[in-house]
C-alpha positions as CSV (number, residue, x, y, z in Angstrom):
1,M,219.1,215.7,27.2
2,S,222.3,216.2,29.3
3,G,221.8,215.2,32.9
4,H,218.7,213.1,32.0
5,S,218.2,209.4,31.3
6,K,215.9,207.2,29.4
7,W,215.5,203.5,30.0
8,H,218.4,202.3,27.9
9,T,220.8,204.5,29.9
10,I,219.2,203.6,33.2
11,K,219.6,199.9,32.6
12,H,223.3,200.5,31.7
13,K,223.8,202.3,35.0
14,K,222.1,199.6,37.0
15,G,224.1,196.9,35.4
16,A,221.0,195.1,34.2
17,A,221.7,195.0,30.5
18,D,224.1,192.0,30.6
19,A,222.9,190.4,33.8
20,K,219.9,188.4,32.4
21,R,221.3,186.3,29.6
22,G,218.8,183.5,30.2
23,K,215.9,186.0,29.8
24,V,217.5,187.3,26.5
25,F,217.7,183.8,25.1
26,T,214.1,183.1,26.1
27,R,212.9,186.3,24.3
28,L,215.0,185.5,21.2
29,I,213.7,181.9,20.9
30,K,210.1,183.2,21.0
31,E,210.9,185.9,18.4
32,L,212.7,183.4,16.1
33,T,209.8,181.0,16.3
34,V,207.1,183.7,15.5
35,A,209.1,185.3,12.8
36,A,209.7,181.9,11.1
37,R,206.0,181.0,11.4
38,S,204.8,184.3,9.9
39,G,207.4,184.7,7.1
40,G,209.1,181.4,6.6
41,G,212.5,180.0,7.7
42,D,214.7,181.4,4.9
43,V,216.6,184.4,6.3
44,D,217.2,185.7,2.8
45,M,213.5,186.0,2.2
46,N,212.4,187.0,5.7
47,P,213.8,190.4,6.8
48,R,212.3,190.1,10.3
49,L,213.8,186.7,10.8
50,R,217.2,187.9,9.5
51,T,217.2,190.7,12.0
52,I,216.5,188.4,14.9
53,V,219.0,185.8,13.8
54,N,221.7,188.6,13.7
55,E,220.7,189.7,17.2
56,A,220.8,186.1,18.5
57,K,224.3,185.6,17.0
58,A,225.4,188.9,18.6
59,S,224.1,187.6,22.0
60,N,226.2,184.4,21.5
61,M,223.2,182.1,21.3
62,P,224.3,178.7,20.1
63,R,223.6,178.0,16.4
64,E,221.6,174.8,17.3
65,N,219.3,176.8,19.5
66,I,218.7,179.3,16.7
67,E,218.0,176.6,14.1
68,R,215.7,174.6,16.5
69,A,213.6,177.7,17.1
70,I,213.3,178.4,13.4
71,R,212.2,174.7,12.8
72,R,209.6,175.0,15.4
73,G,208.3,178.1,13.7
74,T,208.1,176.4,10.3
75,G,206.4,173.3,11.8
76,E,209.4,171.0,11.2
77,E,209.6,170.4,15.0
78,P,206.8,170.4,17.6
79,G,206.7,173.3,20.0
80,V,204.6,175.9,21.8
81,S,202.5,178.2,19.6
82,Y,202.9,181.9,20.6
83,E,200.6,184.8,20.0
84,E,202.1,188.3,19.5
85,I,200.1,191.0,21.4
86,V,201.0,194.6,22.1
87,Y,199.4,196.1,25.1
88,E,199.0,199.9,25.6
89,G,198.9,201.6,29.0
90,Y,199.9,204.3,31.3
91,G,202.6,204.3,34.0
92,P,203.1,206.7,37.0
93,G,203.0,210.4,36.1
94,G,201.0,209.7,32.9
95,V,203.8,208.0,31.1
96,A,202.7,206.2,27.9
97,L,203.6,202.6,27.6
98,M,203.7,200.1,24.7
99,I,204.3,196.5,25.9
100,Q,205.1,193.9,23.2
101,T,204.5,190.3,24.3
102,L,204.7,186.8,23.0
103,T,202.5,184.5,24.9
104,D,200.9,181.0,24.9
105,N,198.2,182.1,27.3
106,K,197.0,185.7,26.7
107,N,194.5,185.6,29.6
108,R,197.4,184.9,32.0
109,T,199.6,187.5,30.4
110,V,197.1,190.4,30.4
111,G,196.2,189.6,34.0
112,E,199.8,189.7,35.2
113,I,200.6,192.9,33.2
114,R,197.5,194.6,34.6
115,H,198.6,193.7,38.1
116,M,202.1,195.1,37.6
117,L,200.8,198.3,36.2
118,A,198.3,198.8,39.0
119,K,201.1,198.0,41.6
120,Y,203.1,201.0,40.4
121,N,200.2,203.5,39.8
122,G,199.6,202.6,36.2
123,N,196.8,201.0,34.2
124,L,196.0,199.3,30.9
125,A,194.5,201.4,28.2
126,A,192.4,200.7,25.1
127,E,194.0,199.9,21.8
128,N,195.4,203.0,20.0
129,S,195.2,205.1,23.1
130,V,198.9,205.8,23.2
131,A,200.3,204.2,19.9
132,W,200.0,207.6,18.2
133,M,202.6,209.0,20.6
134,F,205.3,206.6,19.1
135,S,206.9,206.2,15.7
136,R,208.2,202.9,14.3
137,K,211.9,203.3,13.7
138,G,215.2,201.4,13.4
139,Q,217.1,202.1,16.6
140,I,220.8,201.2,17.1
141,F,222.9,201.9,20.2
142,V,226.7,202.0,20.1
143,D,228.8,202.4,23.2
144,K,230.8,205.7,23.0
145,G,234.2,204.2,23.8
146,K,234.1,201.8,20.8
147,V,234.1,204.3,17.9
148,D,234.9,207.8,16.8
149,E,231.8,210.0,16.8
150,D,232.5,211.6,13.4
151,K,233.2,208.3,11.7
152,L,230.1,206.7,13.1
153,L,227.9,209.7,12.2
154,S,229.3,209.8,8.6
155,A,228.8,206.0,8.1
156,A,225.3,206.0,9.6
157,L,224.1,209.0,7.5
158,D,225.6,207.6,4.3
159,A,223.7,204.4,4.9
160,G,220.4,206.1,5.3
161,A,220.1,207.0,9.0
162,D,217.9,209.9,10.0
163,D,219.7,211.1,13.0
164,M,222.3,210.3,15.7
165,N,221.7,211.3,19.4
166,D,223.7,211.5,22.5
167,D,222.3,209.0,25.0
168,E,225.0,209.6,27.7
169,S,226.9,206.3,27.6
170,A,226.0,205.5,24.0
171,W,225.2,207.0,20.6
172,E,221.6,206.3,19.5
173,I,221.2,206.0,15.7
174,V,217.7,206.4,14.4
175,S,216.5,205.4,10.9
176,A,213.4,204.5,8.9
177,P,212.6,200.8,9.3
178,E,213.5,200.1,5.7
179,S,217.0,201.5,6.2
180,F,217.7,199.7,9.5
181,E,219.7,196.8,8.0
182,S,221.9,199.0,5.8
183,V,222.6,201.3,8.7
184,R,223.4,198.4,11.1
185,D,225.7,196.9,8.5
186,A,227.5,200.2,8.0
187,V,228.1,200.5,11.8
188,K,229.4,196.9,11.9
189,S,231.7,197.7,8.9
190,L,233.6,200.1,11.3
191,G,234.5,197.0,13.4
192,V,231.9,197.9,16.0
193,D,229.2,195.6,17.4
194,P,226.1,197.6,18.5
195,S,225.1,197.1,22.1
196,S,221.5,197.0,20.8
197,A,219.9,197.0,17.4
198,S,216.2,196.6,16.7
199,I,213.0,198.0,15.2
200,A,211.5,200.0,18.0
201,M,208.6,202.3,18.9
202,I,210.3,205.6,19.7
203,P,208.4,208.3,21.6
204,Q,207.7,211.6,19.9
205,N,208.1,213.4,23.2
206,Y,209.0,212.6,26.8
207,V,207.5,213.1,30.3
208,K,209.9,214.2,33.0
209,L,209.5,212.2,36.2
210,Q,210.7,213.1,39.7
211,G,210.4,211.7,43.2
212,K,208.0,208.8,43.8
213,D,206.9,208.7,40.2
214,A,210.5,208.3,39.0
215,N,211.1,205.5,41.5
216,H,207.9,203.7,40.6
217,M,208.6,204.0,36.9
218,I,212.0,202.4,37.3
219,K,210.6,199.5,39.3
220,L,207.8,199.0,36.8
221,M,210.2,198.8,33.9
222,E,212.3,196.3,35.8
223,A,209.3,194.2,36.6
224,L,208.1,194.2,32.9
225,D,211.7,193.4,31.7
226,D,211.7,190.4,34.1
227,H,208.4,189.0,32.8
228,D,209.0,186.0,30.6
229,D,206.2,187.0,28.1
230,V,207.4,190.6,27.6
231,Q,209.6,191.0,24.6
232,N,210.0,194.8,24.6
233,V,208.7,197.8,26.5
234,W,208.7,201.4,25.1
235,A,207.8,204.3,27.3
236,N,208.1,208.1,27.0
237,F,209.7,209.0,30.3
238,D,212.8,211.0,31.1
239,I,214.5,210.9,34.6
240,E,217.2,213.2,36.1
241,E,220.5,211.7,37.2
242,K,219.8,212.4,40.9
243,E,216.6,210.3,40.7
244,I,218.5,207.3,39.3
245,E,221.1,207.6,42.0
246,A,218.3,207.6,44.6
247,S,216.8,204.4,43.1
248,L,220.2,202.7,43.3
249,A,220.7,203.6,46.9
């Protein structure tokens, strides 16, 4: 994929990954609450909660914020009740989108997402319209300057990873969901903190975008990333370097 970029790389180039700490904390608090509500507040017995707690700690979220969110999920403290909904849709150029949300008002959320998609030449789709184009995988990104490639590859594969890909500024490690934690721990045992580590919906193939479609797709992804109810967005697009530079101009 040399010379091309997916959303993780584009965000890195635009300097957006670390610029929205408040948004990150809002997303994590919602995820902690929902994970605790669905699987209990014990991280040793709740793998989903354990993964989010680790992500919250890596994002330097204060421990009291983490614990309060978990108590809200278990009902020990009052709080807003969130519903988890994944919307499917299409973006410019026929790009497939999966939009994971946590909301306390699904009518508001679906209306706002529908509006954003329409603004950038996209539309909502029926359930299971695009889900088949994605595979649920563990996905870990490690900045290239932090670790030797061969050591990282060896540790990841020994821990159960399926593959390691070149994502320009980072290494992308892909695993089965059940191997995710062991692979992440193997990476951290090298003294490296991943820039991102989560269970993700990874596209099976990518749509190449150019010109207006590329520009609209970047703006749509930024708008979705900024929305308070949107937790994750997965999309099967690929954009050339020159198109990213044009969007930055």
